[in-house]
N, C-alpha and C positions, 0 to 999 in steps of 0.2 A: 321794783325798788321804790322805797318810800324816801323821797328826797327831802322830806321835812323832818323826819325823826333821826337824830344822830344816835347811833348805838355806841360809838366810840369817839372820844376826843383826846387827842394827844397834844399836850401844850408844853412847849419849850423843854422837851425831853433831852436830858444829857446823861450819857453813860461813859464815865471815865474809868480807866484802869491804871493801877500803879500811881495813884494821885500823890503829887509832891516829890516823886522820884524822877531821875533823869530820863527814864524810859516811859514817862506818862503818855498814855494813849487816849485820844479823844475819839472813841469808837462811834459815839452818837453825840452830835454837837448842836444843841438847840433846834430840835426837829419838832414841827407842829403839823398836824393834819387831822381831819375828821373822816369818819366812815359812817355812811348812812345805812339804815336798816334795809337788808335785801340786796345790797350791791356787792360787787367785787372790786376791792381797791388793790391794784397791782403796785407792788413796791419793787423797783428795778434799779440795777446798778451792778458794776463789776464786783468781783470778789474783794472783800475787805472794805466795802463801802459803808457797812454798818446796818445792812438790811436785817440780817438774822438777829443781831444784838437788839435792834428795835423790837422785833417780834418777841424775843425772850423777855424783854423788860415789860412789854404789854401784858404778857400772861403770868408775870411775877415769878419767872424762873430765876431772875436776878433783880435786885433792888436798884433802881436808877440813882445816879449821883444827885440829880435834881430834876424838877419838872413834874408835871401831873399827867396821869392817865385816868380818864373818867370812862367807866363802862356803865352804860344805861344811867347816866347822871350821877354816878357815885365814884369818888376817888378811890381807886383800888388800894392805895396805901393805907386807907383808913379801915380796911376790912381786917379785923383782928380776931373776932369770935370764930371758933372752929367751925360752927355750923354755917356761918356766913362765908368762910373760906371754901368750905365744901360746895356750897351753892354756886359760888363764883367759878370754881373749877369745873362744875358740871355745865355751866352755861358757855364757858370758853374752852375750846379744845385745840389741840395742835396736831398737824400731820407733819412728820419729820422728814428730813431730806433723804436719809439713807435707809431704804427699806430692809437692808441686810442687818444693820446695827440696831435698829429701833425695835426689833422683835426678839424676845427672849428665846434663844434656840432650844431651851430645855422645857418650854411650855407648849402644850398643844394649842392649836388655833382657837378652839372653843374657850380655853381659859384666858388666852391673850385678849380676845374680844370681850369676854365677860368680866374682865378685871374691874372696869368702871361700874358695870351693873352690880357687882358684888359690893364694891366700896360704898356706892350710893343707895344700896338696898332697893334696887329697881325691879327685882324679880320676886314673885310671890312664893315660888318654890323651885325645885330642881327642874321640873318639867317646863315651867314658864321660862326659866333661864335658857334651857336648850332651845326652846321655840324662838326666843328673841335672837339667839346667836344664829340659828338657821335662817331666820328672816333677814338678818343683817348681811349674811353671806350672799344670799340671793339678791339683795338690794344692790350690792357692789359687783354683781355679775360672776359670782363664784358658786360652786355646787355645795349644797348643805352637807354633803358627805365629806367635804374637806375638813370639817370641824375636828376630826380625831387625828389629823396629821400634824406634823411639826414644820416649822418655817423652812427648814432646809429642803423640803420636798416641793418648794414653789419657786417660780421664776421671779425676777425683780418686779415685773408689772403686777403679778398676782400678790406679792408681798405688800406692795403699796396699796392694793385694794383692801388687803387685810388691815393695814394701818388706817385706812379711811373708815372701814367698818368699826374699828376700835374707837375712833373719834366720835362716830355717830351713835355708839351704843348708849351714851348718857343723854341723848336728845339735846345737843347744844344749840345755842342761837348763833354763836360766832365761832368760826374756825380760822386759825392761823395755819396756812399751808406754807411751810418753810422749804422752798426749792423742792416741791414734791415730785418733780419729773426729771431733775437734772441727772439722777443716777440711772435713768432708764434709757433703753434704746429709743431712737427717734420714732420708730414705727409704733411703739407702745405709748409714747408721750401723749399723742392726740387722743388715744382711747381713755387714758386716765383723766385728761382735762375735760373731755366730753362727758365722762361719768360725773365729774364734779359739777359741771353745768346742769346736768339733769337732776342731780340731788338737790342743788340749790333751788331749782324751780319747784320740785316736789315738796321740799321740807322748809322752804322760806328761809334758807340759811344766808348768813352774811360772811364774806370771806376777806381776809387779808392774804393776798397771794404774792409770795416773795419769790423772785426769780431773777436770773441775769439774762434770760432769753427774751428780748424785747418783743419779738413777733408773737411768741406764745402768750406773753402778758397782754398784748394788745387784743388777742383773740378772746381771752376769758374775761378781761376787766372792763368795768364801766369807766373808771378813772385810773390814772397812773400817776404815781409819785416817783421822781428820779432822784436817787441819792448818789453822792460822791464824797469820799473822805469824811463820812459822818454827817454831812449836811444835806438837807433837802434843797435841790436846785430848781425843780419844776414840778408843778402839779396841774393836771388838767384832764379833760375828757380823753379817753383812750385814743380814739381816732385822730383827734387834734394833736395830741402830743406826738403820735407816731408820724402823721403826715405833715404837720406844721410845727416841728420843734422850734422853740424859741431860744433856749439856752444852747450855747456852743457844745457843751458836753452831751446833751441829748441828741443833737444833730450828729455828733461823732458816733454815738451808740447806734443810731438808726442807720447810718451809712455802712456799718459793719454787719448788718443783718443780711445773710445770704438769700438769694432769690433762686427759685427753680427754673431759671432761664439762662442757658449757656451764653447767649449773646450779651445779656445784661451783666452776667458775672465777669465776662471778658473785659468789659468796659467800665466795670464798677471802680470808683475811686473812693477810698475811705477818707473821710474828713478828719484831719489831725486835730487834736485838742491840746491846747496849752493851759495846764492847770495853774500856772503862775498867778493868774488874776484872782484866783480864790484865796491867795495868801498875801494880797496887798493890804493896806491899812483901811480900805474903804468899809464903811458900815453898810451892810446889805440886809434887806428884809424881803419877805414875800410880797410881791406887788401883783395885783390883778391887771393883766395887760389887755386881755379880751374876756368876755363873760366866762367865769369859772376857770380861766386859764391863768395860773400864777407862775411867776418866775422870781428867783432870788436876785434882786438888783439893787445897786446903789442909786442914789437920786439922779446922778448924771448919766446913768445907763438906761433909765426908763424910756426915754424918747427913742433910743436905738432899738429897743425891743418892740415898741409900738410901730415903728417903721417896718420892722421885720414882719410883724403880724399883718400889716397893711399890704406888704409886698406879696404875701401868700394869697390874699384876696384878689389882687390884680392878676396873678397867674391863673 
């Protein structure tokens, strides 16, 4: 991981729906974070927290209400020329949540994977195209003979591997993985995450890994951002956010993570979270409490967070 080169900068991103109507929704509300080249940034929060909407705005599947997304130093909203949009699409790819819905059931696997290769003219001829597809299948742990089959002939874990192969086909630099394991059996989840870690090392990829399972996010991520009700509440190194959560919401999330220890599970007490303080009239901003560990705080809350961080040290 290169901690000096930012590959992505998200600044004051807002994504509102039904603006001006009674049912206006603030899906993403003033979110800012950076992702450095070669790292995995985990974005975590419960359903409806705005994680997926953030990912979709970053990859330009929807236009944000306001704010900036800079990819490799360039504001993606300023990318207008078709050739530049194509280049952006090649460098940033997405792995979708549902491996059943994200693959066209009428297309053979070789054509699904080669779609990007065809669009971006990355194959010299038919033979080169077939060789690239076979190599990609083997890269994600599937048999090259699978290329002539259809999606319904594969399990969920295998389909997600096909989705990963499709994303890799255009040799991207940055991949947004939107809940890539939530639809899979627990036994398969670790296999897919380990595959993603291996590919990252081999190909120098950078990931935005979106999930609600905090333990899996901690396992794959270098840093974690915690979202709730469209706002970013805490950002910090993965181990620190998991073991020393500063925000009460993060502490509540961590307390809900199951452990493979019957004795621990019997005695586990989930920390309740009162979201009311998020809706008071205090002005809150991201404040660095310990090195690289930020929490959304009002001026009169900063000392409380510093004391909490100090208490972890004493323990």
